[in-house]
ChimeraX commands (.cxc) that place a marker at each C-alpha (Angstrom):
marker #1 position 158.37,-116.73,177.61 radius 0.5
marker #1 position 161.22,-114.33,178.73 radius 0.5
marker #1 position 160.32,-112.20,175.31 radius 0.5
marker #1 position 156.93,-112.53,176.74 radius 0.5
marker #1 position 157.73,-111.01,179.84 radius 0.5
marker #1 position 159.76,-108.15,178.91 radius 0.5
marker #1 position 157.34,-106.65,176.67 radius 0.5
marker #1 position 155.20,-107.52,179.63 radius 0.5
marker #1 position 156.99,-105.67,181.64 radius 0.5
marker #1 position 157.85,-102.70,179.45 radius 0.5
marker #1 position 154.41,-102.12,178.91 radius 0.5
marker #1 position 153.63,-101.84,182.79 radius 0.5
marker #1 position 156.92,-99.94,183.49 radius 0.5
marker #1 position 155.92,-97.41,181.00 radius 0.5
marker #1 position 152.04,-97.83,182.37 radius 0.5
marker #1 position 152.92,-97.47,185.60 radius 0.5
marker #1 position 154.79,-94.46,185.69 radius 0.5
marker #1 position 153.29,-92.40,183.28 radius 0.5
marker #1 position 149.89,-93.13,185.24 radius 0.5
marker #1 position 151.28,-92.07,188.72 radius 0.5
marker #1 position 152.59,-89.32,187.57 radius 0.5
marker #1 position 156.19,-87.32,189.47 radius 0.5
marker #1 position 156.30,-91.05,191.64 radius 0.5
marker #1 position 159.11,-91.22,193.86 radius 0.5
marker #1 position 161.24,-91.77,191.38 radius 0.5
marker #1 position 160.49,-88.86,189.10 radius 0.5
marker #1 position 160.88,-86.31,192.42 radius 0.5
marker #1 position 164.48,-86.33,192.21 radius 0.5
marker #1 position 164.53,-86.01,188.24 radius 0.5
marker #1 position 162.43,-83.08,187.65 radius 0.5
marker #1 position 163.46,-80.84,190.19 radius 0.5
marker #1 position 166.90,-81.92,188.81 radius 0.5
marker #1 position 165.53,-81.32,184.53 radius 0.5
marker #1 position 164.08,-77.75,185.83 radius 0.5
marker #1 position 167.47,-76.16,187.38 radius 0.5
marker #1 position 169.85,-77.90,185.16 radius 0.5
marker #1 position 168.30,-78.10,181.63 radius 0.5
marker #1 position 167.53,-74.09,181.45 radius 0.5
marker #1 position 170.32,-72.77,182.46 radius 0.5
marker #1 position 172.75,-75.57,179.94 radius 0.5
marker #1 position 171.12,-74.59,177.03 radius 0.5
marker #1 position 171.02,-70.14,177.81 radius 0.5
marker #1 position 174.95,-71.28,178.47 radius 0.5
marker #1 position 175.67,-73.23,175.49 radius 0.5
marker #1 position 175.13,-70.56,173.29 radius 0.5
marker #1 position 177.83,-68.45,174.79 radius 0.5
marker #1 position 180.45,-71.16,174.73 radius 0.5
marker #1 position 181.92,-70.88,171.90 radius 0.5
marker #1 position 183.16,-66.97,173.13 radius 0.5
marker #1 position 184.89,-68.94,175.71 radius 0.5
marker #1 position 189.12,-69.49,175.71 radius 0.5
marker #1 position 191.22,-70.91,178.52 radius 0.5
marker #1 position 193.14,-69.87,180.07 radius 0.5
marker #1 position 196.11,-69.80,177.95 radius 0.5
marker #1 position 194.53,-70.59,174.64 radius 0.5
marker #1 position 191.88,-72.40,173.47 radius 0.5
marker #1 position 192.93,-75.98,173.65 radius 0.5
marker #1 position 192.84,-78.31,169.81 radius 0.5
marker #1 position 190.81,-80.87,170.30 radius 0.5
marker #1 position 190.35,-83.77,167.80 radius 0.5
marker #1 position 187.16,-85.23,169.25 radius 0.5
marker #1 position 184.22,-84.45,166.98 radius 0.5
marker #1 position 182.08,-83.04,170.30 radius 0.5
marker #1 position 183.76,-82.16,173.26 radius 0.5
marker #1 position 182.44,-80.36,176.52 radius 0.5
marker #1 position 183.81,-78.32,179.30 radius 0.5
marker #1 position 181.20,-76.75,182.04 radius 0.5
marker #1 position 180.53,-76.44,185.92 radius 0.5
marker #1 position 178.60,-78.33,187.73 radius 0.5
marker #1 position 177.46,-76.63,191.28 radius 0.5
marker #1 position 174.92,-77.69,194.08 radius 0.5
marker #1 position 172.33,-75.72,192.92 radius 0.5
marker #1 position 171.98,-77.18,189.48 radius 0.5
marker #1 position 172.77,-73.98,188.02 radius 0.5
marker #1 position 176.05,-75.50,185.44 radius 0.5
marker #1 position 178.44,-72.72,183.24 radius 0.5
marker #1 position 179.76,-73.52,180.17 radius 0.5
marker #1 position 183.30,-73.77,180.14 radius 0.5
marker #1 position 184.40,-75.20,176.25 radius 0.5
marker #1 position 182.38,-76.61,173.86 radius 0.5
marker #1 position 183.31,-77.81,170.54 radius 0.5
marker #1 position 179.34,-78.71,168.65 radius 0.5
marker #1 position 177.72,-78.91,171.88 radius 0.5
marker #1 position 174.11,-80.35,170.16 radius 0.5
marker #1 position 176.08,-82.73,167.57 radius 0.5
marker #1 position 175.35,-86.27,167.85 radius 0.5
marker #1 position 177.76,-89.45,168.73 radius 0.5
marker #1 position 177.56,-92.69,169.19 radius 0.5
marker #1 position 178.53,-93.11,172.67 radius 0.5
marker #1 position 179.93,-96.87,173.53 radius 0.5
marker #1 position 180.46,-98.16,177.27 radius 0.5
marker #1 position 179.57,-93.92,178.46 radius 0.5
marker #1 position 176.49,-95.68,178.23 radius 0.5
marker #1 position 177.22,-98.06,181.35 radius 0.5
marker #1 position 176.65,-94.76,182.77 radius 0.5
marker #1 position 173.13,-95.10,182.92 radius 0.5
marker #1 position 173.08,-98.99,183.23 radius 0.5
marker #1 position 174.34,-98.02,186.48 radius 0.5
marker #1 position 172.09,-95.63,187.53 radius 0.5
marker #1 position 168.95,-98.20,186.47 radius 0.5
marker #1 position 170.56,-100.42,188.36 radius 0.5
marker #1 position 170.73,-99.28,191.50 radius 0.5
marker #1 position 167.75,-96.99,191.18 radius 0.5
marker #1 position 164.80,-100.11,190.90 radius 0.5
marker #1 position 167.44,-103.00,193.03 radius 0.5
marker #1 position 167.94,-103.52,196.50 radius 0.5
marker #1 position 171.52,-102.68,197.39 radius 0.5
marker #1 position 172.33,-106.12,198.23 radius 0.5
marker #1 position 170.70,-107.51,195.84 radius 0.5
marker #1 position 172.14,-110.34,194.11 radius 0.5
marker #1 position 172.19,-111.31,190.56 radius 0.5
marker #1 position 172.96,-114.91,188.32 radius 0.5
marker #1 position 175.17,-115.02,185.47 radius 0.5
marker #1 position 173.63,-116.08,183.07 radius 0.5
marker #1 position 175.35,-118.02,179.66 radius 0.5
marker #1 position 173.78,-115.11,177.85 radius 0.5
marker #1 position 176.39,-112.40,179.40 radius 0.5
marker #1 position 179.10,-114.03,179.02 radius 0.5
marker #1 position 178.81,-114.21,175.92 radius 0.5
marker #1 position 178.24,-111.21,174.98 radius 0.5
marker #1 position 181.29,-109.08,172.54 radius 0.5
marker #1 position 183.93,-107.97,174.16 radius 0.5
marker #1 position 183.31,-109.69,177.37 radius 0.5
marker #1 position 186.17,-108.74,179.23 radius 0.5
marker #1 position 184.89,-108.82,182.59 radius 0.5
marker #1 position 185.27,-112.62,182.37 radius 0.5
marker #1 position 182.68,-113.61,183.90 radius 0.5
marker #1 position 181.71,-117.21,184.73 radius 0.5
marker #1 position 177.83,-118.76,184.35 radius 0.5
marker #1 position 176.65,-119.52,187.63 radius 0.5
marker #1 position 178.71,-117.09,189.41 radius 0.5
marker #1 position 177.02,-115.30,191.45 radius 0.5
marker #1 position 177.56,-111.39,192.34 radius 0.5
marker #1 position 176.27,-108.65,194.94 radius 0.5
marker #1 position 174.97,-105.56,192.91 radius 0.5
marker #1 position 177.31,-103.33,194.25 radius 0.5
marker #1 position 180.51,-105.69,193.40 radius 0.5
marker #1 position 179.15,-106.04,189.85 radius 0.5
marker #1 position 178.27,-102.42,188.86 radius 0.5
marker #1 position 182.10,-102.27,190.10 radius 0.5
marker #1 position 183.48,-105.78,187.27 radius 0.5
marker #1 position 180.71,-102.90,184.52 radius 0.5
marker #1 position 182.23,-99.43,185.34 radius 0.5
marker #1 position 186.02,-100.50,186.08 radius 0.5
marker #1 position 186.47,-102.80,183.40 radius 0.5
marker #1 position 183.72,-101.73,181.19 radius 0.5
marker #1 position 182.33,-105.52,181.16 radius 0.5
marker #1 position 180.25,-106.23,178.41 radius 0.5
marker #1 position 179.09,-109.43,180.12 radius 0.5
marker #1 position 178.25,-107.82,183.43 radius 0.5
marker #1 position 176.34,-104.90,181.98 radius 0.5
marker #1 position 174.15,-107.72,179.93 radius 0.5
marker #1 position 173.78,-109.25,183.62 radius 0.5
marker #1 position 172.35,-106.61,185.45 radius 0.5
marker #1 position 169.46,-106.57,182.98 radius 0.5
marker #1 position 168.04,-109.89,183.58 radius 0.5
marker #1 position 166.32,-109.10,187.02 radius 0.5
marker #1 position 164.51,-107.21,184.44 radius 0.5
marker #1 position 163.63,-110.37,182.36 radius 0.5
marker #1 position 166.52,-109.32,180.14 radius 0.5
marker #1 position 167.62,-105.92,178.00 radius 0.5
marker #1 position 164.20,-105.19,176.53 radius 0.5
marker #1 position 162.89,-103.81,179.52 radius 0.5
marker #1 position 165.96,-102.46,181.11 radius 0.5
marker #1 position 167.03,-100.62,178.53 radius 0.5
marker #1 position 163.30,-98.63,178.15 radius 0.5
marker #1 position 163.77,-97.91,181.20 radius 0.5
marker #1 position 167.07,-95.97,180.41 radius 0.5
marker #1 position 165.04,-94.42,177.71 radius 0.5
marker #1 position 162.20,-93.24,180.26 radius 0.5
marker #1 position 165.16,-92.16,182.91 radius 0.5
marker #1 position 166.88,-90.14,179.92 radius 0.5
marker #1 position 163.54,-88.28,179.14 radius 0.5
marker #1 position 163.12,-87.70,182.97 radius 0.5
marker #1 position 166.85,-85.93,182.54 radius 0.5
marker #1 position 165.97,-83.36,179.91 radius 0.5
marker #1 position 168.02,-85.57,177.71 radius 0.5
marker #1 position 166.24,-84.84,174.61 radius 0.5
marker #1 position 169.01,-85.80,172.31 radius 0.5
marker #1 position 169.91,-89.51,173.81 radius 0.5
marker #1 position 168.88,-91.93,172.90 radius 0.5
marker #1 position 169.55,-96.38,174.28 radius 0.5
marker #1 position 169.50,-99.48,172.05 radius 0.5
marker #1 position 171.59,-101.70,175.11 radius 0.5
marker #1 position 173.05,-101.22,178.32 radius 0.5
marker #1 position 176.41,-101.95,176.76 radius 0.5
marker #1 position 176.95,-99.63,174.23 radius 0.5
marker #1 position 178.08,-101.84,171.47 radius 0.5
marker #1 position 178.15,-101.35,168.25 radius 0.5
marker #1 position 174.74,-102.81,166.98 radius 0.5
marker #1 position 176.70,-105.13,165.02 radius 0.5
marker #1 position 178.33,-106.63,167.77 radius 0.5
marker #1 position 175.05,-106.37,169.73 radius 0.5
marker #1 position 172.91,-108.01,167.59 radius 0.5
marker #1 position 170.49,-105.22,166.58 radius 0.5
marker #1 position 169.83,-103.49,163.25 radius 0.5
marker #1 position 172.30,-101.01,162.41 radius 0.5
marker #1 position 171.03,-97.95,162.98 radius 0.5
marker #1 position 169.44,-99.04,166.85 radius 0.5
marker #1 position 172.73,-97.39,168.31 radius 0.5
marker #1 position 173.50,-95.64,171.27 radius 0.5
marker #1 position 173.94,-91.92,170.65 radius 0.5
marker #1 position 173.66,-88.88,172.69 radius 0.5
marker #1 position 175.23,-85.32,173.19 radius 0.5
marker #1 position 178.41,-83.61,175.24 radius 0.5
marker #1 position 176.22,-81.12,176.40 radius 0.5
marker #1 position 173.56,-84.64,177.58 radius 0.5
marker #1 position 176.17,-85.90,179.12 radius 0.5
marker #1 position 177.47,-83.48,181.19 radius 0.5
marker #1 position 173.20,-83.30,182.74 radius 0.5
marker #1 position 173.79,-87.44,183.32 radius 0.5
marker #1 position 177.01,-86.98,185.19 radius 0.5
marker #1 position 175.83,-84.16,187.32 radius 0.5
marker #1 position 172.37,-86.60,187.77 radius 0.5
marker #1 position 175.15,-88.93,189.37 radius 0.5
marker #1 position 177.67,-86.41,191.43 radius 0.5
marker #1 position 174.89,-85.57,193.23 radius 0.5
marker #1 position 172.29,-88.26,193.88 radius 0.5
marker #1 position 174.36,-91.26,192.89 radius 0.5
marker #1 position 177.62,-90.95,195.50 radius 0.5
marker #1 position 177.83,-95.03,195.11 radius 0.5
marker #1 position 178.28,-94.61,191.51 radius 0.5
marker #1 position 180.69,-91.71,191.49 radius 0.5
marker #1 position 183.33,-93.39,194.43 radius 0.5
marker #1 position 183.13,-96.64,192.03 radius 0.5
marker #1 position 184.18,-94.41,189.08 radius 0.5
marker #1 position 186.80,-93.28,191.00 radius 0.5
marker #1 position 188.21,-96.56,192.70 radius 0.5
marker #1 position 191.62,-96.75,190.49 radius 0.5
marker #1 position 191.90,-100.42,191.43 radius 0.5
marker #1 position 190.05,-102.64,193.42 radius 0.5
marker #1 position 189.36,-106.37,194.49 radius 0.5
marker #1 position 185.92,-108.08,193.82 radius 0.5
marker #1 position 184.15,-111.07,195.62 radius 0.5
marker #1 position 181.30,-113.29,194.41 radius 0.5
marker #1 position 178.59,-114.28,196.47 radius 0.5
marker #1 position 180.38,-116.32,199.14 radius 0.5
marker #1 position 182.74,-113.62,199.67 radius 0.5
marker #1 position 185.06,-115.79,197.31 radius 0.5
marker #1 position 187.99,-113.89,195.45 radius 0.5
marker #1 position 187.12,-112.75,191.84 radius 0.5
marker #1 position 190.14,-110.87,190.79 radius 0.5
marker #1 position 191.31,-107.68,190.79 radius 0.5
marker #1 position 189.89,-104.61,188.50 radius 0.5
marker #1 position 191.86,-102.12,186.80 radius 0.5
marker #1 position 190.24,-99.28,185.18 radius 0.5
marker #1 position 190.17,-98.41,181.68 radius 0.5
marker #1 position 190.87,-94.58,182.58 radius 0.5
marker #1 position 194.23,-94.03,182.03 radius 0.5
marker #1 position 194.15,-90.24,183.14 radius 0.5
marker #1 position 192.82,-91.31,186.86 radius 0.5
marker #1 position 195.98,-90.91,189.15 radius 0.5
marker #1 position 197.38,-88.83,186.88 radius 0.5
marker #1 position 195.82,-85.39,187.65 radius 0.5
marker #1 position 195.16,-85.09,191.39 radius 0.5
marker #1 position 191.92,-83.21,190.16 radius 0.5
marker #1 position 190.23,-85.93,188.58 radius 0.5
marker #1 position 187.65,-87.69,190.78 radius 0.5
marker #1 position 186.28,-90.42,188.27 radius 0.5
marker #1 position 184.95,-91.03,184.70 radius 0.5
marker #1 position 184.47,-93.25,182.79 radius 0.5
marker #1 position 185.81,-94.57,178.98 radius 0.5
marker #1 position 183.99,-95.95,176.11 radius 0.5
marker #1 position 185.71,-97.40,172.65 radius 0.5
marker #1 position 184.00,-98.68,169.29 radius 0.5
marker #1 position 184.60,-99.27,165.71 radius 0.5
marker #1 position 181.41,-96.83,164.98 radius 0.5
marker #1 position 181.44,-94.44,168.08 radius 0.5
marker #1 position 185.75,-93.93,167.94 radius 0.5
marker #1 position 186.89,-92.62,171.35 radius 0.5
marker #1 position 185.04,-91.40,174.48 radius 0.5
marker #1 position 185.61,-90.07,177.34 radius 0.5
marker #1 position 184.03,-88.14,180.79 radius 0.5
marker #1 position 185.37,-87.17,183.49 radius 0.5
marker #1 position 183.97,-85.52,186.81 radius 0.5
marker #1 position 186.39,-82.97,188.10 radius 0.5
marker #1 position 187.17,-81.04,191.12 radius 0.5
marker #1 position 187.35,-77.89,191.58 radius 0.5
marker #1 position 189.83,-75.30,192.55 radius 0.5
marker #1 position 187.14,-73.96,195.38 radius 0.5
marker #1 position 185.63,-76.86,197.07 radius 0.5
marker #1 position 182.69,-78.64,196.44 radius 0.5
marker #1 position 183.40,-77.22,192.90 radius 0.5
marker #1 position 183.11,-79.71,190.32 radius 0.5
marker #1 position 183.31,-79.99,186.32 radius 0.5
marker #1 position 182.00,-81.97,183.57 radius 0.5
marker #1 position 184.71,-82.62,180.69 radius 0.5
marker #1 position 183.35,-85.26,177.79 radius 0.5
marker #1 position 185.04,-86.12,174.67 radius 0.5
marker #1 position 182.95,-88.15,171.90 radius 0.5
marker #1 position 184.08,-89.35,168.58 radius 0.5
marker #1 position 187.62,-89.01,168.75 radius 0.5
marker #1 position 190.73,-90.62,167.26 radius 0.5
marker #1 position 193.10,-89.97,170.95 radius 0.5
marker #1 position 190.41,-89.75,174.01 radius 0.5
marker #1 position 192.51,-89.22,176.66 radius 0.5
marker #1 position 195.17,-87.02,174.58 radius 0.5
marker #1 position 192.36,-84.49,174.23 radius 0.5
marker #1 position 191.01,-84.44,177.65 radius 0.5
marker #1 position 194.52,-84.13,178.79 radius 0.5
marker #1 position 194.59,-81.06,176.55 radius 0.5
marker #1 position 191.55,-79.72,178.12 radius 0.5
marker #1 position 192.75,-80.63,181.64 radius 0.5
marker #1 position 196.26,-78.29,180.70 radius 0.5
marker #1 position 194.65,-75.66,179.02 radius 0.5
marker #1 position 191.77,-74.62,182.17 radius 0.5
marker #1 position 194.72,-75.69,184.82 radius 0.5
marker #1 position 193.16,-78.74,186.65 radius 0.5
marker link #1:1,2 radius 0.2
marker link #1:2,3 radius 0.2
marker link #1:3,4 radius 0.2
marker link #1:4,5 radius 0.2
marker link #1:5,6 radius 0.2
marker link #1:6,7 radius 0.2
marker link #1:7,8 radius 0.2
marker link #1:8,9 radius 0.2
marker link #1:9,10 radius 0.2
marker link #1:10,11 radius 0.2
marker link #1:11,12 radius 0.2
marker link #1:12,13 radius 0.2
marker link #1:13,14 radius 0.2
marker link #1:14,15 radius 0.2
marker link #1:15,16 radius 0.2
marker link #1:16,17 radius 0.2
marker link #1:17,18 radius 0.2
marker link #1:18,19 radius 0.2
marker link #1:19,20 radius 0.2
marker link #1:20,21 radius 0.2
marker link #1:21,22 radius 0.2
marker link #1:22,23 radius 0.2
marker link #1:23,24 radius 0.2
marker link #1:24,25 radius 0.2
marker link #1:25,26 radius 0.2
marker link #1:26,27 radius 0.2
marker link #1:27,28 radius 0.2
marker link #1:28,29 radius 0.2
marker link #1:29,30 radius 0.2
marker link #1:30,31 radius 0.2
marker link #1:31,32 radius 0.2
marker link #1:32,33 radius 0.2
marker link #1:33,34 radius 0.2
marker link #1:34,35 radius 0.2
marker link #1:35,36 radius 0.2
marker link #1:36,37 radius 0.2
marker link #1:37,38 radius 0.2
marker link #1:38,39 radius 0.2
marker link #1:39,40 radius 0.2
marker link #1:40,41 radius 0.2
marker link #1:41,42 radius 0.2
marker link #1:42,43 radius 0.2
marker link #1:43,44 radius 0.2
marker link #1:44,45 radius 0.2
marker link #1:45,46 radius 0.2
marker link #1:46,47 radius 0.2
marker link #1:47,48 radius 0.2
marker link #1:48,49 radius 0.2
marker link #1:49,50 radius 0.2
marker link #1:50,51 radius 0.2
marker link #1:51,52 radius 0.2
marker link #1:52,53 radius 0.2
marker link #1:53,54 radius 0.2
marker link #1:54,55 radius 0.2
marker link #1:55,56 radius 0.2
marker link #1:56,57 radius 0.2
marker link #1:57,58 radius 0.2
marker link #1:58,59 radius 0.2
marker link #1:59,60 radius 0.2
marker link #1:60,61 radius 0.2
marker link #1:61,62 radius 0.2
marker link #1:62,63 radius 0.2
marker link #1:63,64 radius 0.2
marker link #1:64,65 radius 0.2
marker link #1:65,66 radius 0.2
marker link #1:66,67 radius 0.2
marker link #1:67,68 radius 0.2
marker link #1:68,69 radius 0.2
marker link #1:69,70 radius 0.2
marker link #1:70,71 radius 0.2
marker link #1:71,72 radius 0.2
marker link #1:72,73 radius 0.2
marker link #1:73,74 radius 0.2
marker link #1:74,75 radius 0.2
marker link #1:75,76 radius 0.2
marker link #1:76,77 radius 0.2
marker link #1:77,78 radius 0.2
marker link #1:78,79 radius 0.2
marker link #1:79,80 radius 0.2
marker link #1:80,81 radius 0.2
marker link #1:81,82 radius 0.2
marker link #1:82,83 radius 0.2
marker link #1:83,84 radius 0.2
marker link #1:84,85 radius 0.2
marker link #1:85,86 radius 0.2
marker link #1:86,87 radius 0.2
marker link #1:87,88 radius 0.2
marker link #1:88,89 radius 0.2
marker link #1:89,90 radius 0.2
marker link #1:90,91 radius 0.2
marker link #1:91,92 radius 0.2
marker link #1:92,93 radius 0.2
marker link #1:93,94 radius 0.2
marker link #1:94,95 radius 0.2
marker link #1:95,96 radius 0.2
marker link #1:96,97 radius 0.2
marker link #1:97,98 radius 0.2
marker link #1:98,99 radius 0.2
marker link #1:99,100 radius 0.2
marker link #1:100,101 radius 0.2
marker link #1:101,102 radius 0.2
marker link #1:102,103 radius 0.2
marker link #1:103,104 radius 0.2
marker link #1:104,105 radius 0.2
marker link #1:105,106 radius 0.2
marker link #1:106,107 radius 0.2
marker link #1:107,108 radius 0.2
marker link #1:108,109 radius 0.2
marker link #1:109,110 radius 0.2
marker link #1:110,111 radius 0.2
marker link #1:111,112 radius 0.2
marker link #1:112,113 radius 0.2
marker link #1:113,114 radius 0.2
marker link #1:114,115 radius 0.2
marker link #1:115,116 radius 0.2
marker link #1:116,117 radius 0.2
marker link #1:117,118 radius 0.2
marker link #1:118,119 radius 0.2
marker link #1:119,120 radius 0.2
marker link #1:120,121 radius 0.2
marker link #1:121,122 radius 0.2
marker link #1:122,123 radius 0.2
marker link #1:123,124 radius 0.2
marker link #1:124,125 radius 0.2
marker link #1:125,126 radius 0.2
marker link #1:126,127 radius 0.2
marker link #1:127,128 radius 0.2
marker link #1:128,129 radius 0.2
marker link #1:129,130 radius 0.2
marker link #1:130,131 radius 0.2
marker link #1:131,132 radius 0.2
marker link #1:132,133 radius 0.2
marker link #1:133,134 radius 0.2
marker link #1:134,135 radius 0.2
marker link #1:135,136 radius 0.2
marker link #1:136,137 radius 0.2
marker link #1:137,138 radius 0.2
marker link #1:138,139 radius 0.2
marker link #1:139,140 radius 0.2
marker link #1:140,141 radius 0.2
marker link #1:141,142 radius 0.2
marker link #1:142,143 radius 0.2
marker link #1:143,144 radius 0.2
marker link #1:144,145 radius 0.2
marker link #1:145,146 radius 0.2
marker link #1:146,147 radius 0.2
marker link #1:147,148 radius 0.2
marker link #1:148,149 radius 0.2
marker link #1:149,150 radius 0.2
marker link #1:150,151 radius 0.2
marker link #1:151,152 radius 0.2
marker link #1:152,153 radius 0.2
marker link #1:153,154 radius 0.2
marker link #1:154,155 radius 0.2
marker link #1:155,156 radius 0.2
marker link #1:156,157 radius 0.2
marker link #1:157,158 radius 0.2
marker link #1:158,159 radius 0.2
marker link #1:159,160 radius 0.2
marker link #1:160,161 radius 0.2
marker link #1:161,162 radius 0.2
marker link #1:162,163 radius 0.2
marker link #1:163,164 radius 0.2
marker link #1:164,165 radius 0.2
marker link #1:165,166 radius 0.2
marker link #1:166,167 radius 0.2
marker link #1:167,168 radius 0.2
marker link #1:168,169 radius 0.2
marker link #1:169,170 radius 0.2
marker link #1:170,171 radius 0.2
marker link #1:171,172 radius 0.2
marker link #1:172,173 radius 0.2
marker link #1:173,174 radius 0.2
marker link #1:174,175 radius 0.2
marker link #1:175,176 radius 0.2
marker link #1:176,177 radius 0.2
marker link #1:177,178 radius 0.2
marker link #1:178,179 radius 0.2
marker link #1:179,180 radius 0.2
marker link #1:180,181 radius 0.2
marker link #1:181,182 radius 0.2
marker link #1:182,183 radius 0.2
marker link #1:183,184 radius 0.2
marker link #1:184,185 radius 0.2
marker link #1:185,186 radius 0.2
marker link #1:186,187 radius 0.2
marker link #1:187,188 radius 0.2
marker link #1:188,189 radius 0.2
marker link #1:189,190 radius 0.2
marker link #1:190,191 radius 0.2
marker link #1:191,192 radius 0.2
marker link #1:192,193 radius 0.2
marker link #1:193,194 radius 0.2
marker link #1:194,195 radius 0.2
marker link #1:195,196 radius 0.2
marker link #1:196,197 radius 0.2
marker link #1:197,198 radius 0.2
marker link #1:198,199 radius 0.2
marker link #1:199,200 radius 0.2
marker link #1:200,201 radius 0.2
marker link #1:201,202 radius 0.2
marker link #1:202,203 radius 0.2
marker link #1:203,204 radius 0.2
marker link #1:204,205 radius 0.2
marker link #1:205,206 radius 0.2
marker link #1:206,207 radius 0.2
marker link #1:207,208 radius 0.2
marker link #1:208,209 radius 0.2
marker link #1:209,210 radius 0.2
marker link #1:210,211 radius 0.2
marker link #1:211,212 radius 0.2
marker link #1:212,213 radius 0.2
marker link #1:213,214 radius 0.2
marker link #1:214,215 radius 0.2
marker link #1:215,216 radius 0.2
marker link #1:216,217 radius 0.2
marker link #1:217,218 radius 0.2
marker link #1:218,219 radius 0.2
marker link #1:219,220 radius 0.2
marker link #1:220,221 radius 0.2
marker link #1:221,222 radius 0.2
marker link #1:222,223 radius 0.2
marker link #1:223,224 radius 0.2
marker link #1:224,225 radius 0.2
marker link #1:225,226 radius 0.2
marker link #1:226,227 radius 0.2
marker link #1:227,228 radius 0.2
marker link #1:228,229 radius 0.2
marker link #1:229,230 radius 0.2
marker link #1:230,231 radius 0.2
marker link #1:231,232 radius 0.2
marker link #1:232,233 radius 0.2
marker link #1:233,234 radius 0.2
marker link #1:234,235 radius 0.2
marker link #1:235,236 radius 0.2
marker link #1:236,237 radius 0.2
marker link #1:237,238 radius 0.2
marker link #1:238,239 radius 0.2
marker link #1:239,240 radius 0.2
marker link #1:240,241 radius 0.2
marker link #1:241,242 radius 0.2
marker link #1:242,243 radius 0.2
marker link #1:243,244 radius 0.2
marker link #1:244,245 radius 0.2
marker link #1:245,246 radius 0.2
marker link #1:246,247 radius 0.2
marker link #1:247,248 radius 0.2
marker link #1:248,249 radius 0.2
marker link #1:249,250 radius 0.2
marker link #1:250,251 radius 0.2
marker link #1:251,252 radius 0.2
marker link #1:252,253 radius 0.2
marker link #1:253,254 radius 0.2
marker link #1:254,255 radius 0.2
marker link #1:255,256 radius 0.2
marker link #1:256,257 radius 0.2
marker link #1:257,258 radius 0.2
marker link #1:258,259 radius 0.2
marker link #1:259,260 radius 0.2
marker link #1:260,261 radius 0.2
marker link #1:261,262 radius 0.2
marker link #1:262,263 radius 0.2
marker link #1:263,264 radius 0.2
marker link #1:264,265 radius 0.2
marker link #1:265,266 radius 0.2
marker link #1:266,267 radius 0.2
marker link #1:267,268 radius 0.2
marker link #1:268,269 radius 0.2
marker link #1:269,270 radius 0.2
marker link #1:270,271 radius 0.2
marker link #1:271,272 radius 0.2
marker link #1:272,273 radius 0.2
marker link #1:273,274 radius 0.2
marker link #1:274,275 radius 0.2
marker link #1:275,276 radius 0.2
marker link #1:276,277 radius 0.2
marker link #1:277,278 radius 0.2
marker link #1:278,279 radius 0.2
marker link #1:279,280 radius 0.2
marker link #1:280,281 radius 0.2
marker link #1:281,282 radius 0.2
marker link #1:282,283 radius 0.2
marker link #1:283,284 radius 0.2
marker link #1:284,285 radius 0.2
marker link #1:285,286 radius 0.2
marker link #1:286,287 radius 0.2
marker link #1:287,288 radius 0.2
marker link #1:288,289 radius 0.2
marker link #1:289,290 radius 0.2
marker link #1:290,291 radius 0.2
marker link #1:291,292 radius 0.2
marker link #1:292,293 radius 0.2
marker link #1:293,294 radius 0.2
marker link #1:294,295 radius 0.2
marker link #1:295,296 radius 0.2
marker link #1:296,297 radius 0.2
marker link #1:297,298 radius 0.2
marker link #1:298,299 radius 0.2
marker link #1:299,300 radius 0.2
marker link #1:300,301 radius 0.2
marker link #1:301,302 radius 0.2
marker link #1:302,303 radius 0.2
marker link #1:303,304 radius 0.2
marker link #1:304,305 radius 0.2
marker link #1:305,306 radius 0.2
marker link #1:306,307 radius 0.2
marker link #1:307,308 radius 0.2
view
């Protein structure tokens, strides 16, 4: 029955969004796409000629990017390596999961944890079946601890992951993320998510910069969570759940880091996205590394090379 509901939901959601044209959900993303896409793709062609104040950072990651983002949506790429190469993105996926949950659920919506959620691979959130969380606290569990069980639980109001992931892909299209595809809300490798081998979430550093900019300027509630190094979370009824510790080891180490998201799987390697404070507020920068043997070292090399 749930599968039927999910399939029905995908059809309804897809038809409704297309049928209504630029509805309330799309107005923000359309304007953003117009200003961001043209500028970032034009700037990408110039990235190879840009160097750090001292010397270009040594990056072991397959792809990397440092880009300035401004309020008017016009980016300036400072450094790029293989900026259009598609790579698996592991738990960086959860940034989009948070966007969809924030845009389609009520702010204080209660979400019940079911048995299927706690059976997810590497369920770091340690959730228990029957527990209830409001949206904000469950987003914290997912983004701060990179919880796969929380990511799955967030799909339940949409009748499961199929309908939810359909919305993730529609949002990616609206934002102009042309080289991005989602198959799961968590970013797990397909074999760990029960999916066919070819169904792996993937993107490029340019697309992820677009997504990060959208979050910074249109979802401050998500940016705030990404900035939290430690926090206490409570389940419904104000019952203490536990203290969350951010998986981002660089958070707090550099004062320029506003927030970020980590990701690691066997196929994706190490992935890391950071939002950085520029020297002249309110300027912001986004730094991304994908498929890195040491994501924190690569990111430190970018941060120090460019004087953050």
